[in-house]
C-alpha positions as CSV (number, residue, x, y, z in Angstrom):
1,M,39.3,15.0,-151.7
2,S,36.3,17.0,-152.4
3,S,33.5,17.1,-149.7
4,I,30.5,18.4,-150.1
5,G,30.5,20.0,-146.2
6,S,27.1,19.0,-144.2
7,N,25.7,15.3,-145.2
8,R,23.3,14.5,-142.3
9,G,19.9,14.1,-144.4
10,V,20.7,14.1,-147.6
11,R,19.3,12.2,-150.4
12,L,21.7,10.5,-153.0
13,G,21.6,8.3,-155.9
14,I,23.9,5.8,-156.7
15,D,24.5,4.0,-160.1
16,F,26.8,1.3,-159.2
17,G,27.8,-0.3,-162.6
18,T,30.2,-2.7,-163.8
19,T,32.4,-0.7,-165.3
20,N,31.8,3.7,-164.1
21,T,29.6,4.1,-160.8
22,V,28.3,7.2,-160.4
23,V,26.6,9.7,-157.4
24,V,24.2,12.3,-157.7
25,L,22.8,14.0,-154.4
26,L,19.8,16.4,-154.4
27,D,21.0,20.2,-153.0
28,A,18.3,21.6,-150.4
29,Q,16.2,22.7,-152.9
30,G,15.4,18.9,-154.1
31,R,17.5,19.4,-157.2
32,P,19.8,16.6,-158.8
33,Y,23.7,17.4,-159.3
34,P,26.2,15.1,-160.2
35,A,29.7,14.2,-157.6
36,R,32.6,14.7,-159.5
37,F,35.8,12.6,-158.5
38,S,39.3,13.9,-158.4
39,F,41.9,11.2,-158.4
40,P,45.8,12.5,-158.9
41,H,46.9,13.0,-162.0
42,Y,43.8,12.7,-164.3
43,P,40.5,16.1,-164.9
44,P,37.7,15.6,-162.5
45,A,34.9,13.6,-164.1
46,E,30.9,12.6,-162.8
47,T,32.3,8.8,-163.4
48,C,34.6,6.8,-161.2
49,R,35.5,3.9,-162.7
50,T,34.0,0.6,-160.8
51,L,37.8,-0.8,-160.3
52,L,39.4,-1.8,-156.3
53,C,42.7,-2.2,-156.1
54,L,44.2,-4.1,-153.1
55,W,48.3,-4.3,-151.9
56,R,49.5,-4.8,-148.8
57,E,52.1,-2.3,-147.0
58,E,54.6,-3.3,-144.3
59,G,54.7,-1.4,-140.4
60,A,55.7,-2.5,-137.5
61,P,57.8,-5.3,-137.6
62,G,56.2,-8.6,-137.9
63,R,53.0,-6.5,-139.4
64,S,51.5,-5.0,-142.5
65,A,48.2,-3.3,-143.4
66,L,46.1,-3.8,-146.6
67,H,46.0,-0.3,-148.8
68,E,43.3,-0.1,-151.0
69,A,42.3,1.8,-154.0
70,I,39.4,2.8,-156.3
71,G,39.2,4.2,-160.5
72,A,42.1,5.7,-161.3
73,A,43.9,5.2,-158.6
74,A,43.0,2.0,-158.4
75,I,45.1,1.3,-162.0
76,D,47.7,3.5,-161.1
77,A,48.3,1.8,-157.8
78,Y,48.6,-1.8,-159.4
79,L,50.9,-0.7,-162.1
80,E,53.3,0.4,-159.6
81,D,53.6,-2.7,-158.2
82,P,51.4,-5.7,-160.1
83,A,52.9,-8.8,-158.5
84,D,52.5,-7.7,-155.2
85,S,48.6,-5.9,-155.5
86,R,45.5,-7.2,-156.8
87,L,43.2,-5.6,-159.3
88,I,39.5,-6.3,-158.8
89,M,36.9,-5.6,-161.4
90,S,33.7,-6.8,-162.7
91,M,32.4,-7.6,-159.2
92,K,28.7,-6.4,-159.9
93,S,28.8,-8.8,-162.8
94,Y,29.0,-12.0,-160.0
95,L,25.9,-10.8,-157.4
96,A,23.6,-13.1,-158.4
97,Q,26.0,-16.0,-158.7
98,A,25.8,-18.4,-155.8
99,S,29.1,-20.0,-156.9
100,F,30.9,-17.6,-156.0
101,R,30.7,-16.5,-152.5
102,Q,34.5,-15.8,-151.4
103,T,38.4,-15.9,-152.3
104,R,41.4,-14.9,-150.6
105,L,43.0,-12.2,-151.8
106,M,46.5,-11.1,-150.2
107,G,46.5,-14.1,-147.4
108,Q,43.3,-12.8,-146.3
109,V,39.2,-15.0,-147.1
110,M,37.3,-12.4,-148.2
111,T,33.2,-12.3,-149.7
112,L,32.3,-10.5,-152.7
113,E,30.4,-8.1,-150.5
114,M,33.4,-7.3,-148.6
115,L,35.1,-6.7,-151.6
116,I,32.3,-4.1,-152.7
117,A,31.8,-2.6,-149.4
118,S,35.7,-1.6,-149.3
119,F,35.1,0.1,-153.1
120,L,32.0,2.2,-151.4
121,T,33.9,2.9,-148.4
122,C,36.4,4.4,-150.5
123,L,34.5,5.9,-152.9
124,M,32.3,8.0,-150.3
125,R,35.7,8.8,-148.4
126,T,36.8,10.3,-151.9
127,L,34.0,13.0,-151.7
128,G,34.2,13.4,-148.2
129,I,30.9,11.8,-147.3
130,D,29.7,9.5,-144.4
131,P,27.2,6.5,-145.2
132,A,25.9,6.5,-142.2
133,D,24.3,10.2,-142.8
134,V,22.7,9.6,-146.0
135,T,19.5,8.7,-147.7
136,A,20.6,6.0,-150.4
137,T,18.3,4.6,-153.4
138,V,20.8,1.9,-155.1
139,G,20.5,0.7,-159.2
140,R,19.9,-3.1,-159.8
141,P,19.1,-3.9,-163.4
142,V,15.8,-6.1,-163.8
143,H,18.0,-9.7,-164.5
144,F,21.6,-9.7,-163.1
145,A,24.1,-10.9,-165.2
146,G,25.6,-14.2,-165.8
147,E,24.2,-17.3,-166.7
148,R,21.3,-18.5,-164.6
149,P,21.7,-15.1,-162.0
150,D,19.1,-15.5,-159.0
151,D,17.7,-11.6,-159.0
152,A,17.0,-12.0,-155.5
153,L,19.9,-13.4,-154.4
154,G,21.7,-10.8,-156.8
155,E,19.6,-7.5,-154.3
156,E,19.6,-9.8,-151.4
157,R,24.0,-9.2,-151.7
158,L,24.3,-5.8,-153.0
159,R,22.1,-4.4,-150.0
160,D,24.2,-6.3,-147.2
161,S,27.3,-4.8,-149.7
162,F,25.8,-1.5,-149.0
163,R,25.3,-2.4,-145.4
164,A,29.1,-3.6,-144.6
165,A,29.7,-0.1,-145.7
166,G,28.5,1.6,-143.2
167,F,24.5,3.0,-145.4
168,R,21.8,2.6,-142.7
169,H,19.7,4.1,-145.2
170,V,19.2,2.1,-148.3
171,D,16.7,1.5,-151.2
172,V,17.0,-0.4,-154.0
173,A,15.5,0.4,-157.7
174,L,15.3,-1.3,-161.0
175,E,17.8,1.0,-163.6
176,P,16.1,1.3,-166.1
177,E,12.9,2.9,-164.3
178,A,15.3,5.4,-162.9
179,A,16.7,6.1,-166.4
180,G,13.4,6.8,-167.3
181,W,11.8,8.0,-163.9
182,H,13.4,12.2,-165.1
183,F,11.7,11.5,-168.5
184,A,9.0,10.0,-167.1
185,R,7.7,13.3,-164.8
186,R,7.1,14.7,-168.0
187,L,4.3,12.4,-169.0
188,D,0.8,14.2,-168.7
189,A,-1.0,11.0,-169.4
190,P,-0.1,6.8,-168.6
191,A,2.2,6.1,-171.0
192,T,4.2,2.9,-172.3
193,V,8.0,3.3,-172.6
194,L,11.0,1.4,-173.4
195,V,14.3,2.3,-172.2
196,G,17.3,1.3,-174.0
197,D,20.0,1.5,-170.9
198,F,24.0,1.4,-173.1
199,G,27.1,0.9,-170.3
200,G,30.4,0.2,-170.7
201,G,29.9,-3.2,-171.1
202,T,26.2,-4.2,-171.1
203,S,23.0,-2.3,-173.1
204,D,19.3,-3.0,-171.3
205,F,16.1,-2.3,-173.0
206,S,13.4,-2.3,-170.9
207,I,9.4,-1.9,-171.6
208,L,8.1,-0.3,-168.1
209,R,4.4,1.3,-168.4
210,F,4.9,4.5,-166.9
211,D,1.4,6.3,-165.7
212,P,2.2,10.0,-164.3
213,A,-0.4,9.6,-161.1
214,N,1.4,7.3,-159.7
215,L,6.0,8.1,-160.6
216,R,6.6,5.7,-157.8
217,H,6.7,2.9,-159.5
218,A,6.4,1.2,-163.0
219,T,5.7,-1.6,-164.0
220,P,8.1,-3.8,-165.8
221,L,6.5,-5.2,-169.3
222,G,9.3,-6.9,-170.7
223,Y,13.5,-7.0,-170.8
224,A,16.4,-8.0,-172.9
225,G,20.0,-7.2,-172.9
226,V,23.0,-8.4,-174.8
227,G,26.5,-8.2,-173.0
228,I,28.1,-5.7,-175.1
229,A,28.1,-1.7,-175.5
230,G,30.9,0.8,-175.6
231,D,33.7,-0.9,-174.9
232,Q,32.9,-3.2,-177.7
233,F,33.0,-0.5,-180.2
234,D,36.2,0.6,-178.7
235,Y,37.9,-2.3,-180.0
236,R,36.7,-2.6,-183.3
237,I,37.8,1.2,-184.0
238,I,41.0,-0.7,-182.1
239,D,41.1,-4.3,-184.4
240,N,40.7,-2.3,-187.5
241,V,42.7,0.7,-187.4
242,I,45.3,0.1,-184.2
243,A,46.2,-3.6,-184.1
244,P,47.2,-4.2,-187.7
245,E,50.1,-2.1,-186.4
246,L,51.3,-4.1,-184.1
247,G,51.1,-7.3,-185.6
248,R,47.9,-8.7,-185.5
249,H,48.2,-10.2,-188.7
250,S,51.7,-11.2,-188.7
251,T,52.7,-14.8,-188.1
252,Y,55.5,-17.1,-186.5
253,R,56.8,-20.5,-187.2
254,V,57.9,-22.8,-184.2
255,M,60.6,-25.5,-185.2
256,G,60.8,-24.4,-188.4
257,G,56.9,-26.0,-189.0
258,Q,54.2,-23.9,-191.5
259,P,53.6,-20.4,-190.6
260,L,51.3,-19.9,-187.5
261,P,49.1,-16.4,-186.6
262,V,50.3,-15.0,-183.5
263,P,47.9,-15.4,-180.2
264,A,44.6,-13.1,-181.1
265,E,44.3,-12.9,-177.1
266,W,47.3,-10.3,-177.3
267,Y,45.0,-8.4,-179.0
268,A,41.9,-8.9,-178.0
269,S,42.9,-7.0,-175.1
270,L,43.5,-4.2,-176.3
271,G,40.6,-2.8,-176.4
272,R,39.8,-3.0,-172.7
273,W,42.8,-1.0,-171.5
274,H,42.4,-2.5,-168.0
275,R,42.8,-5.4,-169.2
276,L,45.7,-4.3,-171.4
277,A,47.4,-3.4,-167.8
278,L,47.0,-7.0,-166.8
279,M,49.6,-8.2,-169.5
280,R,52.3,-6.5,-168.1
281,T,53.7,-9.6,-166.6
282,P,57.2,-10.9,-167.1
283,Q,55.4,-14.4,-168.6
284,T,53.3,-12.5,-171.2
285,L,55.9,-10.1,-172.1
286,R,58.4,-13.2,-172.7
287,D,55.7,-14.8,-174.1
288,I,55.9,-12.1,-176.9
289,A,59.8,-11.6,-177.2
290,D,59.4,-15.6,-178.2
291,V,56.9,-14.8,-181.0
292,A,58.7,-12.4,-182.2
293,C,61.9,-14.1,-182.9
294,T,60.7,-15.9,-185.7
295,A,57.5,-13.3,-186.7
296,S,57.1,-12.1,-190.3
297,E,56.9,-8.6,-188.8
298,P,59.0,-8.7,-185.5
299,D,58.9,-4.8,-185.3
300,R,55.7,-4.8,-185.0
301,L,55.3,-7.3,-181.9
302,H,58.2,-5.2,-180.5
303,A,56.2,-2.4,-180.4
304,L,52.9,-4.2,-179.2
305,M,56.0,-4.7,-176.0
306,N,56.3,-1.4,-175.5
307,I,53.0,-0.6,-175.5
308,I,52.0,-3.2,-173.3
309,D,54.8,-2.9,-170.9
310,D,54.9,1.7,-171.0
311,Q,51.2,1.2,-169.5
312,Q,49.5,2.7,-172.9
313,G,46.4,1.8,-172.0
314,Q,45.5,4.9,-171.5
315,A,46.7,6.6,-173.6
316,L,45.2,4.2,-175.9
317,Y,41.5,4.6,-174.7
318,R,41.9,8.4,-175.0
319,A,42.7,8.3,-178.7
320,V,40.2,5.9,-179.9
321,G,37.4,7.8,-177.4
322,A,38.0,11.1,-179.4
323,V,37.9,9.6,-182.7
324,K,34.7,7.9,-181.4
325,R,33.2,10.7,-180.3
326,D,33.9,13.0,-183.2
327,L,32.7,10.2,-185.5
328,S,29.2,11.0,-183.5
329,T,29.1,14.7,-184.7
330,A,30.7,14.1,-188.2
331,D,31.2,12.3,-191.1
332,R,34.9,11.2,-191.2
333,A,38.0,11.9,-187.9
334,V,41.1,11.1,-187.3
335,L,42.6,9.0,-185.2
336,R,45.4,9.8,-184.0
337,Y,48.0,8.1,-181.7
338,D,52.0,8.5,-181.5
339,H,54.0,6.2,-179.1
340,R,58.1,4.9,-179.8
341,D,57.8,3.7,-183.5
342,V,53.9,3.6,-183.5
343,H,52.5,6.7,-185.9
344,I,49.1,6.4,-186.9
345,N,47.6,9.3,-188.3
346,R,44.4,7.4,-190.1
347,E,41.1,9.3,-191.3
348,I,37.8,6.6,-190.7
349,T,34.7,7.7,-192.2
350,R,31.3,7.4,-190.1
351,A,30.4,4.5,-192.9
352,E,33.4,2.7,-192.2
353,F,32.5,3.0,-188.3
354,E,29.4,1.7,-189.1
355,G,30.4,-1.0,-191.0
356,W,32.9,-2.4,-188.5
357,I,29.8,-2.6,-185.8
358,A,27.2,-3.7,-188.0
359,P,27.2,-7.1,-186.1
360,D,27.0,-5.1,-182.7
361,L,23.8,-3.6,-183.9
362,K,22.3,-6.1,-185.1
363,Q,22.5,-7.6,-181.7
364,F,21.4,-5.2,-180.2
365,D,18.2,-5.0,-182.5
366,D,17.4,-8.7,-181.7
367,A,17.3,-7.7,-178.2
368,V,14.8,-5.1,-178.5
369,G,13.0,-7.8,-180.4
370,L,13.4,-10.0,-178.3
371,A,11.9,-7.6,-175.2
372,L,9.0,-6.7,-177.3
373,E,8.4,-10.4,-177.7
374,R,8.6,-10.7,-174.3
375,A,6.2,-8.0,-172.7
376,Q,3.7,-9.3,-176.1
377,L,3.1,-5.9,-177.7
378,P,4.1,-4.5,-181.2
379,A,6.3,-1.7,-182.0
380,T,3.3,-0.1,-182.5
381,A,2.4,0.1,-178.8
382,I,5.2,1.7,-177.7
383,D,4.8,5.4,-176.6
384,R,8.3,6.9,-175.8
385,V,11.7,5.8,-176.4
386,F,14.6,7.0,-173.8
387,L,18.1,6.5,-174.5
388,T,21.1,7.0,-172.1
389,G,24.4,6.5,-171.9
390,G,27.1,7.3,-173.9
391,T,26.6,4.5,-176.3
392,S,23.0,6.0,-177.6
393,F,25.1,9.2,-178.8
394,V,26.4,6.8,-181.8
395,P,24.0,7.7,-185.0
396,A,23.8,4.5,-185.9
397,V,22.4,3.5,-182.8
398,R,19.8,6.0,-182.5
399,D,19.1,5.3,-186.3
400,L,18.3,1.7,-185.3
401,F,15.0,3.1,-182.5
402,N,14.4,5.9,-185.1
403,R,13.6,3.0,-188.1
404,R,12.2,1.0,-185.8
405,F,10.2,3.4,-183.4
406,G,10.1,6.5,-185.3
407,A,12.1,10.0,-184.6
408,E,9.1,11.3,-183.2
409,R,9.0,8.6,-180.2
410,V,12.9,8.7,-179.5
411,D,14.1,11.1,-176.5
412,T,17.2,11.4,-175.0
413,G,19.0,13.9,-172.0
414,N,21.8,13.5,-169.3
415,E,23.0,10.6,-170.9
416,F,25.8,9.5,-168.5
417,V,24.2,10.8,-165.3
418,S,20.0,9.5,-165.8
419,V,20.2,6.4,-164.2
420,A,22.0,8.1,-161.2
421,E,19.9,10.7,-161.3
422,G,16.4,9.3,-161.2
423,L,17.7,7.0,-158.5
424,A,18.2,10.1,-156.6
425,L,15.0,11.4,-157.2
426,I,12.8,8.0,-157.8
427,N,11.7,7.9,-153.9
428,A,12.7,11.9,-153.2
């Protein structure tokens, strides 16, 4: 736990994301600085995974207490006892879905607001902050995730979640407006800005009109989004380099019949470390073992079982993330991963990587075109482009915007914390 001392009157911005959450505070001089999260066995970080683990522990005879953990600690708590704990993820995705009101967990009925409030309470406790003593500005997307989302309901439930966590003073602002706000303060004339906000699981493209004389408000002109971002790029690397070593191209037979491909869903989970953790169940491991009995490459399926059973999701995630980062600054990089009988030392060229993610880049490009169409503007009407989020480091992503708008109009900065920083500043 880290404490910032007395929090009374402190203003902060909270970027509550589907995958990650970021908190930025203002110091006494009004300067923003990101909070850092510390969990046992993990280095301090400016992001906290938006994960919540719930479990019960026996107390007095006949009584049990509900316990909770968030972020990296939630994964560790879940893996200690997956049968008797529940790992909650992607909570933000359900805010605007009227069909999801409540669920039954650990013997009690819990609403979505209660789950999010539990995460937020732990988040503030980890930082040593009393939510009742601060003024928070929280981000919301222009349109919430899901099929036919009710945006008004999404914002209402977001506000209710923060109130349930003990926040007394909560403002809500558009995430792309916040992402562009810090950049827009440098404008000396009204400008039309396209903000590309790349998260872990979604990417939003918003066109807004900023006026430096009235920076507290931006006018949304057009919006589009896709359900892919950095996690999808990780999956492309795993699918092409690691999954083949674990039997993705293997076949097996049932009752001596024709060869069948091994189940594809096992390998789809490899690229999402929290989903890989969820595969560590007796049933899944038995299923893989049964297939391995008649598989063309049984040793590779046994290696897959070892990776699942030995909780290698984080190690895979780190190895893939490292090579992806290296490819952002070099023409080639080496993916190194070793575990038991799996030894991967594979050079990947940037050209290979860009070929793998080409379908995803086209989705980005199509979404940008849709945002322009909805705004009824040509690309030449965009004065500046601001990209934020880790995926904006990928050269092929930046090239997409450079080609469409011209490199002189494309800007970046504070890729991981800019939304939360803008939220902290926007109403200050």
